[in-house]
BAPA-344573 format. One record per residue (C-alpha): residue number from 1; residue in three letters; x, z, y. Coordinates in steps of 0.25 Angstrom, whole numbers, always signed. Layout:
num NUM | residu ALA | xx X | zz Z | yy Y .
...
This chain:
num 1 | residu MET | xx +71 | zz -34 | yy +73 .
num 2 | residu SER | xx +59 | zz -36 | yy +82 .
num 3 | residu VAL | xx +44 | zz -37 | yy +76 .
num 4 | residu ASP | xx +37 | zz -50 | yy +78 .
num 5 | residu PHE | xx +23 | zz -44 | yy +81 .
num 6 | residu ALA | xx +16 | zz -58 | yy +81 .
num 7 | residu ARG | xx +19 | zz -59 | yy +66 .
num 8 | residu LEU | xx +15 | zz -45 | yy +61 .
num 9 | residu LYS | xx +2 | zz -42 | yy +53 .
num 10 | residu VAL | xx -3 | zz -28 | yy +55 .
num 11 | residu LEU | xx -14 | zz -20 | yy +48 .
num 12 | residu VAL | xx -19 | zz -9 | yy +57 .
num 13 | residu VAL | xx -26 | zz +2 | yy +49 .
num 14 | residu ASP | xx -35 | zz +13 | yy +56 .
num 15 | residu ASP | xx -49 | zz +19 | yy +55 .
num 16 | residu GLN | xx -50 | zz +19 | yy +70 .
num 17 | residu ILE | xx -54 | zz +5 | yy +76 .
num 18 | residu LEU | xx -48 | zz +9 | yy +89 .
num 19 | residu ILE | xx -34 | zz +11 | yy +84 .
num 20 | residu ARG | xx -35 | zz -2 | yy +76 .
num 21 | residu THR | xx -39 | zz -9 | yy +89 .
num 22 | residu LEU | xx -28 | zz -2 | yy +97 .
num 23 | residu MET | xx -18 | zz -6 | yy +86 .
num 24 | residu THR | xx -23 | zz -20 | yy +85 .
num 25 | residu GLN | xx -22 | zz -22 | yy +100 .
num 26 | residu ALA | xx -8 | zz -16 | yy +101 .
num 27 | residu LEU | xx -3 | zz -25 | yy +89 .
num 28 | residu ARG | xx -9 | zz -38 | yy +96 .
num 29 | residu ASN | xx -2 | zz -34 | yy +109 .
num 30 | residu MET | xx +11 | zz -33 | yy +101 .
num 31 | residu GLY | xx +9 | zz -48 | yy +97 .
num 32 | residu LEU | xx +2 | zz -47 | yy +83 .
num 33 | residu ARG | xx -8 | zz -58 | yy +81 .
num 34 | residu PRO | xx -23 | zz -52 | yy +80 .
num 35 | residu GLU | xx -25 | zz -58 | yy +66 .
num 36 | residu ALA | xx -12 | zz -51 | yy +61 .
num 37 | residu ILE | xx -18 | zz -37 | yy +64 .
num 38 | residu LEU | xx -27 | zz -32 | yy +53 .
num 39 | residu GLN | xx -35 | zz -19 | yy +54 .
num 40 | residu ALA | xx -40 | zz -9 | yy +43 .
num 41 | residu ALA | xx -49 | zz +3 | yy +46 .
num 42 | residu ASP | xx -44 | zz +11 | yy +34 .
num 43 | residu GLY | xx -34 | zz +12 | yy +23 .
num 44 | residu ALA | xx -43 | zz +5 | yy +13 .
num 45 | residu ALA | xx -46 | zz -7 | yy +22 .
num 46 | residu ALA | xx -31 | zz -8 | yy +25 .
num 47 | residu ILE | xx -28 | zz -9 | yy +10 .
num 48 | residu ARG | xx -38 | zz -20 | yy +9 .
num 49 | residu THR | xx -31 | zz -27 | yy +20 .
num 50 | residu LEU | xx -17 | zz -25 | yy +15 .
num 51 | residu ASP | xx -22 | zz -31 | yy +1 .
num 52 | residu ILE | xx -26 | zz -44 | yy +8 .
num 53 | residu ARG | xx -17 | zz -45 | yy +20 .
num 54 | residu GLN | xx -2 | zz -45 | yy +22 .
num 55 | residu VAL | xx +3 | zz -37 | yy +35 .
num 56 | residu ASP | xx +16 | zz -33 | yy +41 .
num 57 | residu LEU | xx +12 | zz -19 | yy +45 .
num 58 | residu VAL | xx +1 | zz -8 | yy +44 .
num 59 | residu LEU | xx -3 | zz +1 | yy +55 .
num 60 | residu CYS | xx -11 | zz +12 | yy +49 .
num 61 | residu ASP | xx -18 | zz +25 | yy +53 .
num 62 | residu ILE | xx -15 | zz +37 | yy +45 .
num 63 | residu GLN | xx -28 | zz +45 | yy +44 .
num 64 | residu MET | xx -40 | zz +36 | yy +39 .
num 65 | residu ASP | xx -51 | zz +39 | yy +29 .
num 66 | residu GLY | xx -49 | zz +35 | yy +15 .
num 67 | residu LEU | xx -36 | zz +28 | yy +13 .
num 68 | residu ASP | xx -27 | zz +34 | yy +25 .
num 69 | residu GLY | xx -15 | zz +28 | yy +31 .
num 70 | residu ILE | xx -5 | zz +35 | yy +22 .
num 71 | residu GLY | xx -13 | zz +31 | yy +10 .
num 72 | residu LEU | xx -13 | zz +17 | yy +15 .
num 73 | residu LEU | xx +2 | zz +17 | yy +17 .
num 74 | residu LYS | xx +4 | zz +22 | yy +3 .
num 75 | residu GLU | xx -5 | zz +11 | yy -3 .
num 76 | residu LEU | xx +3 | zz +1 | yy +4 .
num 77 | residu ARG | xx +17 | zz +7 | yy +0 .
num 78 | residu CYS | xx +12 | zz +8 | yy -14 .
num 79 | residu GLY | xx +9 | zz -7 | yy -15 .
num 80 | residu GLN | xx -6 | zz -6 | yy -15 .
num 81 | residu THR | xx -8 | zz -17 | yy -6 .
num 82 | residu ALA | xx -4 | zz -32 | yy -5 .
num 83 | residu ASN | xx +6 | zz -29 | yy +6 .
num 84 | residu PRO | xx +20 | zz -25 | yy +4 .
num 85 | residu SER | xx +22 | zz -10 | yy +1 .
num 86 | residu ASN | xx +32 | zz -8 | yy +12 .
num 87 | residu LEU | xx +24 | zz -14 | yy +23 .
num 88 | residu PRO | xx +26 | zz -7 | yy +37 .
num 89 | residu PHE | xx +16 | zz +4 | yy +39 .
num 90 | residu ILE | xx +14 | zz +12 | yy +52 .
num 91 | residu PHE | xx +4 | zz +23 | yy +54 .
num 92 | residu LEU | xx -5 | zz +26 | yy +65 .
num 93 | residu SER | xx -8 | zz +41 | yy +67 .
num 94 | residu GLY | xx -13 | zz +51 | yy +77 .
num 95 | residu HIS | xx -7 | zz +62 | yy +69 .
num 96 | residu ALA | xx +1 | zz +61 | yy +57 .
num 97 | residu ASP | xx +2 | zz +74 | yy +49 .
num 98 | residu ARG | xx +15 | zz +77 | yy +41 .
num 99 | residu SER | xx +10 | zz +73 | yy +27 .
num 100 | residu ASN | xx +6 | zz +59 | yy +33 .
num 101 | residu VAL | xx +19 | zz +58 | yy +39 .
num 102 | residu LEU | xx +27 | zz +61 | yy +27 .
num 103 | residu ALA | xx +18 | zz +52 | yy +18 .
num 104 | residu ALA | xx +20 | zz +41 | yy +28 .
num 105 | residu ALA | xx +35 | zz +43 | yy +27 .
num 106 | residu ARG | xx +35 | zz +42 | yy +12 .
num 107 | residu LEU | xx +26 | zz +30 | yy +13 .
num 108 | residu HIS | xx +36 | zz +23 | yy +23 .
num 109 | residu ALA | xx +27 | zz +22 | yy +34 .
num 110 | residu ASP | xx +33 | zz +15 | yy +46 .
num 111 | residu GLY | xx +29 | zz +24 | yy +57 .
num 112 | residu PHE | xx +17 | zz +31 | yy +65 .
num 113 | residu ILE | xx +10 | zz +26 | yy +77 .
num 114 | residu VAL | xx +2 | zz +37 | yy +85 .
num 115 | residu LYS | xx -12 | zz +35 | yy +88 .
num 116 | residu PRO | xx -17 | zz +30 | yy +97 .
num 117 | residu PRO | xx -7 | zz +19 | yy +95 .
num 118 | residu LYS | xx +2 | zz +15 | yy +107 .
num 119 | residu PRO | xx +6 | zz +0 | yy +107 .
num 120 | residu ALA | xx +21 | zz +3 | yy +110 .
num 121 | residu ASP | xx +21 | zz +13 | yy +98 .
num 122 | residu VAL | xx +14 | zz +3 | yy +89 .
num 123 | residu GLU | xx +24 | zz -8 | yy +92 .
num 124 | residu LYS | xx +36 | zz +1 | yy +90 .
num 125 | residu ALA | xx +31 | zz +6 | yy +77 .
num 126 | residu ILE | xx +28 | zz -8 | yy +72 .
num 127 | residu GLU | xx +42 | zz -13 | yy +76 .
num 128 | residu LEU | xx +48 | zz -1 | yy +69 .
num 129 | residu ALA | xx +40 | zz -3 | yy +56 .
num 130 | residu MET | xx +42 | zz -18 | yy +56 .
num 131 | residu THR | xx +58 | zz -17 | yy +58 .
num 132 | residu LYS | xx +61 | zz -5 | yy +49 .
num 133 | residu PRO | xx +66 | zz -7 | yy +35 .
num 134 | residu ARG | xx +54 | zz -7 | yy +25 .
num 135 | residu PRO | xx +54 | zz +3 | yy +13 .
num 136 | residu GLU | xx +56 | zz -3 | yy -1 .
num 137 | residu ALA | xx +43 | zz -9 | yy -6 .
num 138 | residu ASP | xx +41 | zz +1 | yy -18 .
num 139 | residu PRO | xx +26 | zz +4 | yy -19 .
num 140 | residu PHE | xx +29 | zz +14 | yy -30 .
num 141 | residu ARG | xx +37 | zz +24 | yy -22 .
num 142 | residu TYR | xx +25 | zz +28 | yy -13 .
num 143 | residu PHE | xx +15 | zz +32 | yy -24 .
num 144 | residu VAL | xx +20 | zz +47 | yy -23 .
num 145 | residu VAL | xx +17 | zz +48 | yy -8 .
num 146 | residu SER | xx +5 | zz +58 | yy -6 .
num 147 | residu THR | xx -6 | zz +53 | yy +3 .
num 148 | residu SER | xx -18 | zz +60 | yy +7 .
num 149 | residu SER | xx -28 | zz +48 | yy +6 .
num 150 | residu GLY | xx -36 | zz +49 | yy -6 .
num 151 | residu GLN | xx -38 | zz +34 | yy -6 .
num 152 | residu VAL | xx -24 | zz +32 | yy -11 .
num 153 | residu GLN | xx -25 | zz +39 | yy -25 .
num 154 | residu HIS | xx -24 | zz +25 | yy -32 .
num 155 | residu LEU | xx -9 | zz +25 | yy -28 .
num 156 | residu SER | xx -7 | zz +35 | yy -38 .
num 157 | residu GLN | xx -19 | zz +32 | yy -47 .
num 158 | residu PRO | xx -28 | zz +20 | yy -48 .
num 159 | residu HIS | xx -41 | zz +18 | yy -41 .
num 160 | residu ALA | xx -53 | zz +23 | yy -49 .
num 161 | residu SER | xx -58 | zz +9 | yy -50 .
num 162 | residu THR | xx -44 | zz +5 | yy -56 .
num 163 | residu LEU | xx -45 | zz +17 | yy -66 .
num 164 | residu LEU | xx -58 | zz +13 | yy -71 .
num 165 | residu GLU | xx -54 | zz -2 | yy -72 .
num 166 | residu HIS | xx -42 | zz +2 | yy -80 .
num 167 | residu ALA | xx -50 | zz +11 | yy -89 .
num 168 | residu ALA | xx -59 | zz +0 | yy -92 .
num 169 | residu LEU | xx -47 | zz -9 | yy -95 .
num 170 | residu ASP | xx -41 | zz +1 | yy -104 .
num 171 | residu GLU | xx -55 | zz +3 | yy -112 .
num 172 | residu HIS | xx -56 | zz -13 | yy -112 .
num 173 | residu HIS | xx -42 | zz -15 | yy -117 .
num 174 | residu HIS | xx -39 | zz -3 | yy -125 .
num 175 | residu ALA | xx -24 | zz -5 | yy -122 .
num 176 | residu ALA | xx -13 | zz +0 | yy -114 .
num 177 | residu GLY | xx -10 | zz -13 | yy -107 .
num 178 | residu THR | xx +0 | zz -24 | yy -108 .
num 179 | residu LEU | xx +15 | zz -22 | yy -105 .
num 180 | residu LEU | xx +20 | zz -32 | yy -95 .
num 181 | residu PRO | xx +33 | zz -34 | yy -89 .
num 182 | residu LEU | xx +33 | zz -33 | yy -74 .
num 183 | residu GLU | xx +35 | zz -48 | yy -72 .
num 184 | residu GLY | xx +22 | zz -50 | yy -80 .
num 185 | residu VAL | xx +14 | zz -41 | yy -72 .
num 186 | residu LYS | xx +5 | zz -47 | yy -61 .
num 187 | residu PRO | xx -1 | zz -40 | yy -49 .
num 188 | residu GLY | xx -15 | zz -35 | yy -52 .
num 189 | residu MET | xx -12 | zz -31 | yy -66 .
num 190 | residu VAL | xx -17 | zz -17 | yy -70 .
num 191 | residu LEU | xx -7 | zz -6 | yy -76 .
num 192 | residu ALA | xx -11 | zz -1 | yy -90 .
num 193 | residu ARG | xx -2 | zz +11 | yy -89 .
num 194 | residu ASP | xx +4 | zz +20 | yy -78 .
num 195 | residu LEU | xx +16 | zz +14 | yy -72 .
num 196 | residu THR | xx +28 | zz +24 | yy -71 .
num 197 | residu ASN | xx +42 | zz +23 | yy -66 .
num 198 | residu LEU | xx +55 | zz +28 | yy -73 .
num 199 | residu SER | xx +52 | zz +42 | yy -70 .
num 200 | residu GLY | xx +38 | zz +42 | yy -74 .
num 201 | residu HIS | xx +32 | zz +42 | yy -60 .
num 202 | residu LEU | xx +19 | zz +35 | yy -60 .
num 203 | residu LEU | xx +20 | zz +21 | yy -52 .
num 204 | residu LEU | xx +6 | zz +15 | yy -55 .
num 205 | residu PRO | xx -5 | zz +21 | yy -63 .
num 206 | residu LYS | xx -12 | zz +13 | yy -74 .
num 207 | residu GLY | xx -24 | zz +5 | yy -69 .
num 208 | residu THR | xx -16 | zz +0 | yy -56 .
num 209 | residu ARG | xx -16 | zz -14 | yy -53 .
num 210 | residu ILE | xx -2 | zz -19 | yy -50 .
num 211 | residu THR | xx +1 | zz -25 | yy -37 .
num 212 | residu ALA | xx +12 | zz -35 | yy -33 .
num 213 | residu THR | xx +19 | zz -25 | yy -25 .
num 214 | residu GLN | xx +20 | zz -15 | yy -37 .
num 215 | residu LEU | xx +25 | zz -26 | yy -46 .
num 216 | residu ALA | xx +35 | zz -30 | yy -36 .
num 217 | residu ALA | xx +40 | zz -15 | yy -35 .
num 218 | residu LEU | xx +41 | zz -14 | yy -50 .
num 219 | residu ARG | xx +48 | zz -27 | yy -52 .
num 220 | residu ASN | xx +58 | zz -25 | yy -41 .
num 221 | residu PHE | xx +61 | zz -10 | yy -44 .
num 222 | residu ARG | xx +62 | zz -10 | yy -59 .
num 223 | residu ASP | xx +74 | zz -1 | yy -59 .
num 224 | residu ARG | xx +66 | zz +10 | yy -51 .
num 225 | residu TYR | xx +53 | zz +10 | yy -58 .
num 226 | residu GLY | xx +58 | zz +6 | yy -72 .
num 227 | residu VAL | xx +46 | zz -3 | yy -74 .
num 228 | residu SER | xx +47 | zz -16 | yy -81 .
num 229 | residu HIS | xx +33 | zz -18 | yy -88 .
num 230 | residu LEU | xx +19 | zz -14 | yy -84 .
num 231 | residu SER | xx +7 | zz -10 | yy -94 .
num 232 | residu ILE | xx -4 | zz -19 | yy -89 .
num 233 | residu VAL | xx -19 | zz -18 | yy -93 .
num 234 | residu GLU | xx -22 | zz -30 | yy -102 .
num 235 | residu PRO | xx -30 | zz -41 | yy -96 .
num 236 | residu ASP | xx -44 | zz -44 | yy -103 .
num 237 | residu GLN | xx -43 | zz -53 | yy -115 .
num 238 | residu PRO | xx -53 | zz -64 | yy -117 .
num 239 | residu GLY | xx -64 | zz -59 | yy -127 .
num 240 | residu ARG | xx -60 | zz -44 | yy -126 .
num 241 | residu ASP | xx -71 | zz -35 | yy -123 .
């Protein structure tokens, strides 16, 4: 199966503007439309882009300040963006150490391109990534993968702001939450209790805002997770203080 480069939408993530420029030019030479090539200077900017734009592929540096490439891939695979969790993802790297290679493999990375990138290597890596079978979209299987980026701690525990928000909600409602069937849960609702699977492994901590991807995984793989209901923080009631 050949890749129609003219239809691809790609996000290039690298803290070096020279690399982003080289990648953009190489992609344009392959036939990608200029408006279909997005750029981000770091992992946090990439997350913001993936929350508002749908892409077909991510090309990402490994070593960046803050949220690095491995951390960004874990965010994606764990369903923390608006894009599919099994989105094709290729690393750009001048030197990939063993721990990064192992983590990338466990997170189902689709390949490595040595920097500085050669157009032929870029094209070959993209063709392989876009034509290989995709891993199962299961955002919970990747939570246990260890990463070195301190910015991805919220994948195993909520952001400090989320914790404060949840504590305030607990104090306000003085309740454990409302138990809702999965069909009654909507994206954006907040967990009132930790969510665990059949073996007791933590899937999502309390205070997490449920995403559409996470809901889809719970609904599609009920037998695997054994989850039929979620405990949701009660919404504010008129007249309560």
